[in-house]
N, CA, C and O atoms as a GROMACS GRO file, in nm:
protein
  404
    1UNK      N    1   6.820  13.682 -13.831
    1UNK     CA    2   6.739  13.792 -13.778
    1UNK      C    3   6.704  13.892 -13.853
    1UNK      O    4   6.806  13.954 -13.882
    2UNK      N    5   6.606  13.942 -13.900
    2UNK     CA    6   6.565  14.039 -13.974
    2UNK      C    7   6.618  14.167 -13.917
    2UNK      O    8   6.616  14.172 -13.794
    3UNK      N    9   6.667  14.279 -13.985
    3UNK     CA   10   6.678  14.402 -13.920
    3UNK      C   11   6.557  14.464 -13.868
    3UNK      O   12   6.551  14.542 -13.774
    4UNK      N   13   6.456  14.419 -13.942
    4UNK     CA   14   6.340  14.515 -13.878
    4UNK      C   15   6.266  14.451 -13.756
    4UNK      O   16   6.174  14.501 -13.692
    5UNK      N   17   6.322  14.340 -13.740
    5UNK     CA   18   6.295  14.263 -13.598
    5UNK      C   19   6.381  14.325 -13.494
    5UNK      O   20   6.341  14.321 -13.378
    6UNK      N   21   6.484  14.376 -13.519
    6UNK     CA   22   6.577  14.418 -13.412
    6UNK      C   23   6.521  14.560 -13.349
    6UNK      O   24   6.458  14.640 -13.418
    7UNK      N   25   6.553  14.582 -13.201
    7UNK     CA   26   6.510  14.711 -13.151
    7UNK      C   27   6.567  14.832 -13.172
    7UNK      O   28   6.686  14.842 -13.200
    8UNK      N   29   6.496  14.928 -13.161
    8UNK     CA   30   6.550  15.045 -13.225
    8UNK      C   31   6.625  15.122 -13.106
    8UNK      O   32   6.596  15.107 -12.987
    9UNK      N   33   6.720  15.202 -13.153
    9UNK     CA   34   6.815  15.263 -13.047
    9UNK      C   35   6.748  15.412 -13.013
    9UNK      O   36   6.702  15.488 -13.099
   10UNK      N   37   6.753  15.433 -12.889
   10UNK     CA   38   6.715  15.598 -12.849
   10UNK      C   39   6.830  15.677 -12.913
   10UNK      O   40   6.936  15.617 -12.933
   11UNK      N   41   6.820  15.787 -12.942
   11UNK     CA   42   6.924  15.876 -12.984
   11UNK      C   43   7.068  15.884 -12.901
   11UNK      O   44   7.176  15.903 -12.958
   12UNK      N   45   7.053  15.864 -12.762
   12UNK     CA   46   7.162  15.881 -12.672
   12UNK      C   47   7.204  15.729 -12.677
   12UNK      O   48   7.327  15.722 -12.665
   13UNK      N   49   7.150  15.615 -12.689
   13UNK     CA   50   7.185  15.477 -12.720
   13UNK      C   51   7.275  15.483 -12.842
   13UNK      O   52   7.391  15.441 -12.839
   14UNK      N   53   7.214  15.540 -12.954
   14UNK     CA   54   7.289  15.546 -13.064
   14UNK      C   55   7.421  15.610 -13.085
   14UNK      O   56   7.505  15.576 -13.168
   15UNK      N   57   7.427  15.717 -12.990
   15UNK     CA   58   7.561  15.793 -12.983
   15UNK      C   59   7.654  15.700 -12.904
   15UNK      O   60   7.765  15.666 -12.947
   16UNK      N   61   7.604  15.659 -12.788
   16UNK     CA   62   7.696  15.584 -12.692
   16UNK      C   63   7.739  15.445 -12.796
   16UNK      O   64   7.858  15.412 -12.792
   17UNK      N   65   7.661  15.380 -12.871
   17UNK     CA   66   7.732  15.268 -12.926
   17UNK      C   67   7.829  15.300 -13.053
   17UNK      O   68   7.926  15.231 -13.083
   18UNK      N   69   7.788  15.416 -13.123
   18UNK     CA   70   7.865  15.464 -13.234
   18UNK      C   71   8.021  15.506 -13.161
   18UNK      O   72   8.127  15.481 -13.219
   19UNK      N   73   8.014  15.564 -13.042
   19UNK     CA   74   8.142  15.599 -12.996
   19UNK      C   75   8.222  15.476 -12.982
   19UNK      O   76   8.330  15.452 -13.035
   20UNK      N   77   8.147  15.392 -12.895
   20UNK     CA   78   8.235  15.253 -12.846
   20UNK      C   79   8.266  15.170 -12.974
   20UNK      O   80   8.382  15.129 -12.982
   21UNK      N   81   8.184  15.141 -13.069
   21UNK     CA   82   8.214  15.084 -13.192
   21UNK      C   83   8.327  15.147 -13.300
   21UNK      O   84   8.400  15.084 -13.377
   22UNK      N   85   8.322  15.245 -13.287
   22UNK     CA   86   8.413  15.329 -13.372
   22UNK      C   87   8.551  15.340 -13.302
   22UNK      O   88   8.635  15.407 -13.363
   23UNK      N   89   8.585  15.290 -13.191
   23UNK     CA   90   8.725  15.317 -13.123
   23UNK      C   91   8.733  15.148 -13.046
   23UNK      O   92   8.632  15.101 -12.994
   24UNK      N   93   8.828  15.092 -13.049
   24UNK     CA   94   8.868  14.963 -13.022
   24UNK      C   95   8.898  14.957 -12.873
   24UNK      O   96   8.896  14.845 -12.821
   25UNK      N   97   8.929  15.075 -12.791
   25UNK     CA   98   8.926  15.046 -12.639
   25UNK      C   99   8.802  15.076 -12.571
   25UNK      O  100   8.715  15.154 -12.610
   26UNK      N  101   8.800  15.007 -12.468
   26UNK     CA  102   8.708  15.067 -12.351
   26UNK      C  103   8.687  15.192 -12.329
   26UNK      O  104   8.785  15.258 -12.364
   27UNK      N  105   8.588  15.266 -12.278
   27UNK     CA  106   8.556  15.409 -12.242
   27UNK      C  107   8.481  15.402 -12.101
   27UNK      O  108   8.403  15.312 -12.067
   28UNK      N  109   8.510  15.491 -12.041
   28UNK     CA  110   8.428  15.516 -11.906
   28UNK      C  111   8.324  15.637 -11.959
   28UNK      O  112   8.338  15.696 -12.066
   29UNK      N  113   8.238  15.656 -11.881
   29UNK     CA  114   8.129  15.744 -11.884
   29UNK      C  115   8.159  15.868 -11.922
   29UNK      O  116   8.105  15.918 -12.021
   30UNK      N  117   8.248  15.935 -11.848
   30UNK     CA  118   8.288  16.085 -11.881
   30UNK      C  119   8.367  16.087 -12.006
   30UNK      O  120   8.362  16.191 -12.072
   31UNK      N  121   8.440  15.988 -12.048
   31UNK     CA  122   8.484  15.984 -12.177
   31UNK      C  123   8.382  16.029 -12.287
   31UNK      O  124   8.385  16.122 -12.368
   32UNK      N  125   8.287  15.929 -12.263
   32UNK     CA  126   8.196  15.947 -12.386
   32UNK      C  127   8.138  16.074 -12.389
   32UNK      O  128   8.134  16.141 -12.492
   33UNK      N  129   8.084  16.120 -12.261
   33UNK     CA  130   8.026  16.256 -12.262
   33UNK      C  131   8.109  16.352 -12.326
   33UNK      O  132   8.069  16.439 -12.403
   34UNK      N  133   8.242  16.328 -12.286
   34UNK     CA  134   8.336  16.436 -12.372
   34UNK      C  135   8.353  16.435 -12.511
   34UNK      O  136   8.372  16.540 -12.573
   35UNK      N  137   8.348  16.314 -12.572
   35UNK     CA  138   8.359  16.262 -12.717
   35UNK      C  139   8.224  16.308 -12.777
   35UNK      O  140   8.223  16.323 -12.899
   36UNK      N  141   8.107  16.334 -12.707
   36UNK     CA  142   7.976  16.328 -12.765
   36UNK      C  143   7.944  16.470 -12.817
   36UNK      O  144   7.827  16.494 -12.850
   37UNK      N  145   8.030  16.558 -12.826
   37UNK     CA  146   7.991  16.700 -12.879
   37UNK      C  147   7.850  16.756 -12.822
   37UNK      O  148   7.771  16.826 -12.886
   38UNK      N  149   7.834  16.711 -12.686
   38UNK     CA  150   7.709  16.764 -12.617
   38UNK      C  151   7.597  16.682 -12.611
   38UNK      O  152   7.500  16.701 -12.538
   39UNK      N  153   7.616  16.572 -12.706
   39UNK     CA  154   7.483  16.481 -12.715
   39UNK      C  155   7.437  16.426 -12.585
   39UNK      O  156   7.318  16.418 -12.552
   40UNK      N  157   7.566  16.378 -12.494
   40UNK     CA  158   7.555  16.317 -12.390
   40UNK      C  159   7.574  16.412 -12.266
   40UNK      O  160   7.651  16.507 -12.275
   41UNK      N  161   7.512  16.389 -12.166
   41UNK     CA  162   7.523  16.490 -12.033
   41UNK      C  163   7.561  16.393 -11.928
   41UNK      O  164   7.527  16.275 -11.924
   42UNK      N  165   7.633  16.456 -11.845
   42UNK     CA  166   7.715  16.415 -11.710
   42UNK      C  167   7.602  16.338 -11.658
   42UNK      O  168   7.611  16.219 -11.631
   43UNK      N  169   7.491  16.409 -11.643
   43UNK     CA  170   7.388  16.370 -11.532
   43UNK      C  171   7.309  16.250 -11.583
   43UNK      O  172   7.240  16.187 -11.503
   44UNK      N  173   7.314  16.215 -11.706
   44UNK     CA  174   7.228  16.099 -11.735
   44UNK      C  175   7.325  15.984 -11.824
   44UNK      O  176   7.270  15.891 -11.882
   45UNK      N  177   7.443  15.999 -11.826
   45UNK     CA  178   7.526  15.906 -11.894
   45UNK      C  179   7.529  15.743 -11.819
   45UNK      O  180   7.517  15.635 -11.877
   46UNK      N  181   7.548  15.770 -11.674
   46UNK     CA  182   7.544  15.650 -11.636
   46UNK      C  183   7.397  15.567 -11.611
   46UNK      O  184   7.394  15.446 -11.592
   47UNK      N  185   7.290  15.645 -11.615
   47UNK     CA  186   7.169  15.579 -11.623
   47UNK      C  187   7.146  15.509 -11.750
   47UNK      O  188   7.086  15.402 -11.761
   48UNK      N  189   7.206  15.588 -11.860
   48UNK     CA  190   7.176  15.522 -12.000
   48UNK      C  191   7.263  15.397 -12.018
   48UNK      O  192   7.220  15.290 -12.060
   49UNK      N  193   7.378  15.420 -11.984
   49UNK     CA  194   7.497  15.292 -11.976
   49UNK      C  195   7.437  15.190 -11.891
   49UNK      O  196   7.449  15.076 -11.936
   50UNK      N  197   7.378  15.200 -11.785
   50UNK     CA  198   7.315  15.092 -11.702
   50UNK      C  199   7.211  15.032 -11.778
   50UNK      O  200   7.207  14.910 -11.792
   51UNK      N  201   7.124  15.108 -11.830
   51UNK     CA  202   6.999  15.076 -11.918
   51UNK      C  203   7.044  14.979 -12.050
   51UNK      O  204   6.977  14.882 -12.084
   52UNK      N  205   7.150  15.015 -12.111
   52UNK     CA  206   7.194  14.946 -12.199
   52UNK      C  207   7.266  14.832 -12.189
   52UNK      O  208   7.267  14.752 -12.283
   53UNK      N  209   7.337  14.810 -12.071
   53UNK     CA  210   7.365  14.711 -12.009
   53UNK      C  211   7.289  14.581 -11.984
   53UNK      O  212   7.324  14.465 -12.002
   54UNK      N  213   7.171  14.635 -11.937
   54UNK     CA  214   7.050  14.554 -11.904
   54UNK      C  215   7.001  14.506 -12.026
   54UNK      O  216   6.960  14.390 -12.024
   55UNK      N  217   6.994  14.571 -12.136
   55UNK     CA  218   6.959  14.528 -12.270
   55UNK      C  219   7.023  14.444 -12.340
   55UNK      O  220   6.980  14.394 -12.444
   56UNK      N  221   7.151  14.415 -12.280
   56UNK     CA  222   7.267  14.348 -12.352
   56UNK      C  223   7.341  14.407 -12.458
   56UNK      O  224   7.400  14.333 -12.536
   57UNK      N  225   7.346  14.540 -12.473
   57UNK     CA  226   7.397  14.640 -12.569
   57UNK      C  227   7.583  14.622 -12.526
   57UNK      O  228   7.674  14.615 -12.608
   58UNK      N  229   7.595  14.619 -12.401
   58UNK     CA  230   7.705  14.675 -12.352
   58UNK      C  231   7.763  14.574 -12.253
   58UNK      O  232   7.684  14.494 -12.203
   59UNK      N  233   7.898  14.569 -12.219
   59UNK     CA  234   7.952  14.502 -12.096
   59UNK      C  235   8.023  14.592 -12.010
   59UNK      O  236   8.042  14.706 -12.054
   60UNK      N  237   8.060  14.566 -11.910
   60UNK     CA  238   8.134  14.666 -11.839
   60UNK      C  239   8.218  14.592 -11.736
   60UNK      O  240   8.178  14.483 -11.693
   61UNK      N  241   8.328  14.644 -11.696
   61UNK     CA  242   8.404  14.601 -11.591
   61UNK      C  243   8.456  14.716 -11.504
   61UNK      O  244   8.433  14.830 -11.545
   62UNK      N  245   8.521  14.701 -11.391
   62UNK     CA  246   8.599  14.792 -11.332
   62UNK      C  247   8.737  14.791 -11.381
   62UNK      O  248   8.794  14.686 -11.411
   63UNK      N  249   8.795  14.910 -11.388
   63UNK     CA  250   8.934  14.925 -11.420
   63UNK      C  251   9.024  14.860 -11.317
   63UNK      O  252   8.998  14.863 -11.197
   64UNK      N  253   9.134  14.800 -11.373
   64UNK     CA  254   9.217  14.790 -11.282
   64UNK      C  255   9.300  14.891 -11.230
   64UNK      O  256   9.360  14.966 -11.307
   65UNK      N  257   9.312  14.901 -11.088
   65UNK     CA  258   9.392  15.043 -11.041
   65UNK      C  259   9.468  14.982 -10.908
   65UNK      O  260   9.404  14.937 -10.813
   66UNK      N  261   9.588  14.985 -10.914
   66UNK     CA  262   9.666  14.961 -10.826
   66UNK      C  263   9.684  15.068 -10.698
   66UNK      O  264   9.710  15.035 -10.582
   67UNK      N  265   9.667  15.170 -10.736
   67UNK     CA  266   9.667  15.268 -10.645
   67UNK      C  267   9.571  15.290 -10.568
   67UNK      O  268   9.491  15.197 -10.554
   68UNK      N  269   9.547  15.419 -10.492
   68UNK     CA  270   9.433  15.414 -10.392
   68UNK      C  271   9.297  15.494 -10.456
   68UNK      O  272   9.197  15.525 -10.392
   69UNK      N  273   9.321  15.518 -10.600
   69UNK     CA  274   9.209  15.581 -10.683
   69UNK      C  275   9.108  15.490 -10.673
   69UNK      O  276   9.131  15.370 -10.655
   70UNK      N  277   8.960  15.549 -10.686
   70UNK     CA  278   8.864  15.439 -10.687
   70UNK      C  279   8.854  15.418 -10.842
   70UNK      O  280   8.862  15.512 -10.920
   71UNK      N  281   8.836  15.285 -10.882
   71UNK     CA  282   8.840  15.231 -11.014
   71UNK      C  283   8.713  15.288 -11.094
   71UNK      O  284   8.606  15.304 -11.035
   72UNK      N  285   8.728  15.318 -11.225
   72UNK     CA  286   8.652  15.350 -11.293
   72UNK      C  287   8.563  15.246 -11.364
   72UNK      O  288   8.624  15.140 -11.381
   73UNK      N  289   8.425  15.244 -11.413
   73UNK     CA  290   8.374  15.139 -11.490
   73UNK      C  291   8.400  15.170 -11.626
   73UNK      O  292   8.371  15.275 -11.682
   74UNK      N  293   8.471  15.048 -11.689
   74UNK     CA  294   8.459  15.068 -11.851
   74UNK      C  295   8.402  14.979 -11.925
   74UNK      O  296   8.402  14.857 -11.907
   75UNK      N  297   8.344  15.053 -12.029
   75UNK     CA  298   8.221  14.994 -12.119
   75UNK      C  299   8.276  14.947 -12.255
   75UNK      O  300   8.374  14.995 -12.313
   76UNK      N  301   8.207  14.859 -12.293
   76UNK     CA  302   8.260  14.815 -12.440
   76UNK      C  303   8.117  14.751 -12.497
   76UNK      O  304   8.031  14.704 -12.422
   77UNK      N  305   8.108  14.757 -12.634
   77UNK     CA  306   7.991  14.686 -12.691
   77UNK      C  307   7.981  14.542 -12.714
   77UNK      O  308   8.085  14.487 -12.749
   78UNK      N  309   7.873  14.470 -12.701
   78UNK     CA  310   7.858  14.329 -12.733
   78UNK      C  311   7.826  14.314 -12.861
   78UNK      O  312   7.807  14.409 -12.936
   79UNK      N  313   7.818  14.182 -12.898
   79UNK     CA  314   7.788  14.159 -13.033
   79UNK      C  315   7.631  14.196 -13.055
   79UNK      O  316   7.603  14.247 -13.164
   80UNK      N  317   7.543  14.177 -12.975
   80UNK     CA  318   7.433  14.216 -12.994
   80UNK      C  319   7.422  14.384 -13.018
   80UNK      O  320   7.360  14.430 -13.114
   81UNK      N  321   7.477  14.454 -12.937
   81UNK     CA  322   7.513  14.618 -12.942
   81UNK      C  323   7.543  14.638 -13.099
   81UNK      O  324   7.473  14.704 -13.176
   82UNK      N  325   7.645  14.578 -13.126
   82UNK     CA  326   7.702  14.593 -13.260
   82UNK      C  327   7.595  14.598 -13.379
   82UNK      O  328   7.583  14.690 -13.459
   83UNK      N  329   7.516  14.472 -13.375
   83UNK     CA  330   7.424  14.435 -13.452
   83UNK      C  331   7.317  14.523 -13.471
   83UNK      O  332   7.265  14.558 -13.577
   84UNK      N  333   7.284  14.561 -13.337
   84UNK     CA  334   7.132  14.684 -13.351
   84UNK      C  335   7.185  14.795 -13.386
   84UNK      O  336   7.106  14.875 -13.437
   85UNK      N  337   7.333  14.842 -13.375
   85UNK     CA  338   7.383  14.969 -13.412
   85UNK      C  339   7.410  14.951 -13.577
   85UNK      O  340   7.411  15.056 -13.640
   86UNK      N  341   7.428  14.851 -13.636
   86UNK     CA  342   7.457  14.816 -13.777
   86UNK      C  343   7.332  14.813 -13.852
   86UNK      O  344   7.327  14.852 -13.968
   87UNK      N  345   7.221  14.763 -13.780
   87UNK     CA  346   7.096  14.738 -13.848
   87UNK      C  347   7.031  14.902 -13.840
   87UNK      O  348   6.984  14.954 -13.942
   88UNK      N  349   7.034  14.964 -13.729
   88UNK     CA  350   6.979  15.109 -13.704
   88UNK      C  351   7.050  15.203 -13.828
   88UNK      O  352   6.977  15.272 -13.899
   89UNK      N  353   7.187  15.201 -13.847
   89UNK     CA  354   7.259  15.267 -13.954
   89UNK      C  355   7.203  15.242 -14.091
   89UNK      O  356   7.164  15.331 -14.168
   90UNK      N  357   7.202  15.080 -14.121
   90UNK     CA  358   7.128  15.059 -14.253
   90UNK      C  359   6.984  15.105 -14.259
   90UNK      O  360   6.936  15.129 -14.370
   91UNK      N  361   6.919  15.117 -14.161
   91UNK     CA  362   6.789  15.169 -14.188
   91UNK      C  363   6.779  15.320 -14.217
   91UNK      O  364   6.701  15.373 -14.296
   92UNK      N  365   6.885  15.390 -14.128
   92UNK     CA  366   6.882  15.544 -14.157
   92UNK      C  367   6.912  15.568 -14.311
   92UNK      O  368   6.856  15.650 -14.384
   93UNK      N  369   7.014  15.478 -14.344
   93UNK     CA  370   7.095  15.509 -14.459
   93UNK      C  371   6.987  15.477 -14.572
   93UNK      O  372   7.004  15.540 -14.677
   94UNK      N  373   6.895  15.402 -14.566
   94UNK     CA  374   6.776  15.363 -14.655
   94UNK      C  375   6.677  15.485 -14.661
   94UNK      O  376   6.646  15.546 -14.764
   95UNK      N  377   6.630  15.513 -14.526
   95UNK     CA  378   6.516  15.610 -14.513
   95UNK      C  379   6.562  15.748 -14.545
   95UNK      O  380   6.488  15.809 -14.623
   96UNK      N  381   6.664  15.809 -14.502
   96UNK     CA  382   6.692  15.945 -14.514
   96UNK      C  383   6.710  15.952 -14.681
   96UNK      O  384   6.630  16.039 -14.716
   97UNK      N  385   6.765  15.912 -14.777
   97UNK     CA  386   6.780  15.899 -14.880
   97UNK      C  387   6.630  15.917 -14.956
   97UNK      O  388   6.609  16.008 -15.036
   98UNK      N  389   6.534  15.821 -14.919
   98UNK     CA  390   6.422  15.813 -14.964
   98UNK      C  391   6.321  15.936 -14.948
   98UNK      O  392   6.242  15.973 -15.034
   99UNK      N  393   6.340  16.003 -14.796
   99UNK     CA  394   6.276  16.114 -14.759
   99UNK      C  395   6.297  16.244 -14.851
   99UNK      O  396   6.210  16.328 -14.874
  100UNK      N  397   6.433  16.246 -14.902
  100UNK     CA  398   6.493  16.357 -14.988
  100UNK      C  399   6.410  16.357 -15.136
  100UNK      O  400   6.410  16.449 -15.218
  101UNK      N  401   6.349  16.247 -15.143
  101UNK     CA  402   6.275  16.265 -15.331
  101UNK      C  403   6.138  16.329 -15.280
  101UNK      O  404   6.051  16.361 -15.361
   0.00000   0.00000   0.00000
């Protein structure tokens, strides 16, 4: 598949996938908000995550909890998500230097 044929990520999707790919563990939504330096908001993170899961960029599961605590949903990138992120990073790395000239 050509990188030009891959879908483009929104800025929020790019941040989410960058955080998930840069860390080998699963993250829950509010962890992503906290690690995003203000780029992600509490009010929109779960809508964004659900949309990304529908697109096939993420998978999720409920965490295993043995206490009475409500389990959180944990997210990790799929192969497609990693591929789309990599393609967008390559595109950015080509375009930004070209714009500087």
